[in-house]
C-alpha positions in Angstrom: 44.1 78.4 133.2 45.5 80.7 136.2 46.7 79.2 139.5 47.8 80.9 142.4 51.3 79.3 144.4 53.8 80.7 147.2 57.4 80.8 147.8 56.3 78.3 151.0 52.9 76.1 152.3 51.5 75.0 148.8 48.6 73.1 149.0 50.1 69.9 148.3 46.9 68.7 146.0 48.1 72.0 143.8 52.0 70.9 143.1 50.6 67.8 141.9 48.2 68.9 140.0 50.9 70.7 138.0 53.1 68.2 137.8 50.5 65.7 136.3 49.6 68.3 133.7 53.3 68.2 132.6 53.8 64.5 132.7 50.9 65.0 130.0 52.8 67.0 128.4 50.9 70.1 129.1 53.1 73.7 128.3 53.5 75.8 131.7 54.3 79.4 131.6 55.9 80.1 135.5 57.9 82.8 137.5 61.5 82.5 137.8 64.2 84.4 140.0 64.4 86.8 136.6 61.8 87.2 133.8 59.0 84.0 133.9 59.6 81.6 131.4 57.3 79.0 129.1 58.2 75.6 130.0 57.4 71.5 130.1 58.5 68.4 131.1 62.2 68.6 129.2 61.7 64.7 128.9 59.1 65.0 126.9 59.8 65.5 123.3 56.7 66.3 121.9 55.9 68.8 124.3 59.5 70.4 123.9 59.6 70.6 120.4 55.9 72.0 120.9 57.8 75.2 122.6 60.2 74.9 119.9 57.5 75.7 117.3 56.0 78.3 119.8 58.9 80.3 119.5 60.5 79.7 116.2 63.3 78.2 118.2 65.8 75.7 115.7 67.1 73.4 118.6 69.9 72.6 115.4 71.2 76.2 116.2 69.7 77.3 119.8 70.9 76.2 122.7 67.3 74.5 125.3 68.0 75.0 128.4 66.6 73.6 131.4 65.9 73.8 134.8 67.1 71.3 138.1 66.0 71.4 141.5 69.6 71.4 142.6 73.1 70.7 142.2 72.5 66.8 142.5 70.7 66.8 139.5 72.9 68.1 137.2 75.2 65.6 136.8 72.1 63.6 135.1 71.8 65.8 132.6 75.5 67.3 132.0 78.9 66.6 132.3 80.5 69.2 135.0 84.0 69.5 135.9 84.9 70.0 139.5 86.1 73.5 138.9 82.9 74.2 137.0 81.1 72.3 139.9 82.9 74.7 142.4 81.8 77.9 140.0 78.6 76.8 140.3 77.8 75.8 144.2 79.1 79.7 144.6 76.1 81.0 142.6 73.5 78.8 142.7 70.5 78.9 143.2 70.7 82.4 141.1 69.6 84.2 138.0 72.7 82.0 136.0 72.5 79.8 132.9 75.6 77.7 132.8 76.2 76.4 129.2 77.5 72.6 129.8 78.0 69.4 127.6 75.1 67.8 128.0 74.4 64.0 128.8 73.0 60.9 127.1 69.7 61.4 128.8 68.4 64.3 127.7 66.4 63.7 124.6 68.1 63.7 121.0 66.2 67.0 120.6 69.2 68.4 123.2 71.4 66.7 121.6 71.3 68.4 118.2 74.1 70.8 119.5 75.6 68.3 122.3 75.3 71.3 124.8 72.5 72.7 127.6 71.6 75.3 129.5 71.4 74.8 133.4 69.3 77.0 135.2 68.8 76.7 139.3 66.6 79.7 139.7 66.7 81.1 142.9 62.8 80.9 143.2 61.0 78.4 145.4 58.0 77.5 143.3 59.6 76.1 140.1 61.9 74.5 141.9 59.1 73.0 144.4 57.6 71.6 141.0 61.1 70.2 139.4 61.7 68.2 142.6 58.2 66.9 142.7 57.9 66.3 139.0 61.7 64.4 139.5 62.7 65.7 135.9 63.8 68.8 134.6 62.0 71.5 133.3 62.4 73.1 130.1 63.8 77.1 130.2 63.0 79.9 127.8 61.9 83.5 128.4 58.3 84.4 127.8 58.8 86.6 125.2 58.1 90.5 124.3 57.6 92.3 121.0 59.3 95.6 121.4 56.2 97.7 121.0 54.0 95.3 123.5 53.2 96.4 127.1 56.2 94.9 129.3 53.1 93.7 131.9 52.7 90.9 129.3 56.0 89.6 130.1 55.4 90.4 134.0 51.8 90.3 135.2 50.4 86.5 135.3 46.5 87.3 134.3 47.8 89.4 131.1 50.0 86.5 130.4 47.4 83.7 131.2 45.2 86.1 128.3 47.4 86.5 126.1 48.3 82.4 125.5 45.1 81.0 126.6 45.6 79.5 123.4 48.8 78.3 123.4 49.6 77.5 127.1 47.5 74.7 129.4 49.0 76.6 132.4 49.8 80.0 133.8 51.2 79.8 137.4 50.9 82.9 139.1 54.0 83.8 141.5 53.6 87.3 141.7 54.5 90.4 139.0 57.3 89.1 137.9 60.7 91.0 136.4 62.3 91.8 133.0 65.6 91.1 134.0 67.2 88.1 131.9 70.0 85.7 133.2 73.8 85.8 133.0 74.7 83.1 130.9 78.3 81.4 131.6 79.8 79.0 129.0 81.8 76.1 130.8 82.4 74.0 127.9 85.8 72.4 127.9 86.8 73.9 131.2 86.6 77.3 130.3 84.4 80.0 131.9 83.2 82.6 129.1 80.9 85.4 129.8 78.3 85.2 127.4 75.6 87.4 128.3 75.9 90.3 131.8 72.0 90.2 133.3 70.7 90.2 136.8 73.2 87.9 138.2 76.9 89.0 139.3 79.0 86.3 138.9 81.0 85.2 142.3 84.3 82.9 141.5 84.6 79.6 142.9 
């Protein structure tokens, strides 16, 4: 299923439909400010497990990442000190993933590593859905094989064709990019650049 959404002025019924699907455990592909991502309601353990199997992610060895609507939501799902909060405030929304200590409000599958990646992408489509869902959305990049046409990670119609048997909905937010987010580890109040991607970090 393919659904066209826009940066603003979306039909509320379309947003409601996506939210209901997520609450029912659906897996979706959606746009961000970097690559298109695969996600689900991050509080739905079964849906998270399905995505982990789909991408061969071992949650005991790999951090899982979530999208929050805004900074006020982050403290519900992660522990944030004042220095880190200021840094995030200077850089979000933006193309960053901040690694923080997860809170007990996240499902047990997130707590295997006690850490969680936090994203607030500069993309109104997924943030609008996140706000309406009133829950974080799991975020993991749509994979692209080494010899595969890049359009299978950027073109919503081709992604819908490729993932039709595994994904319930592809949100068409236009042609996506191929850049990854910049990852910043902020555990224990330290700031460590893990991966340089699209985002250029501004100091808080």
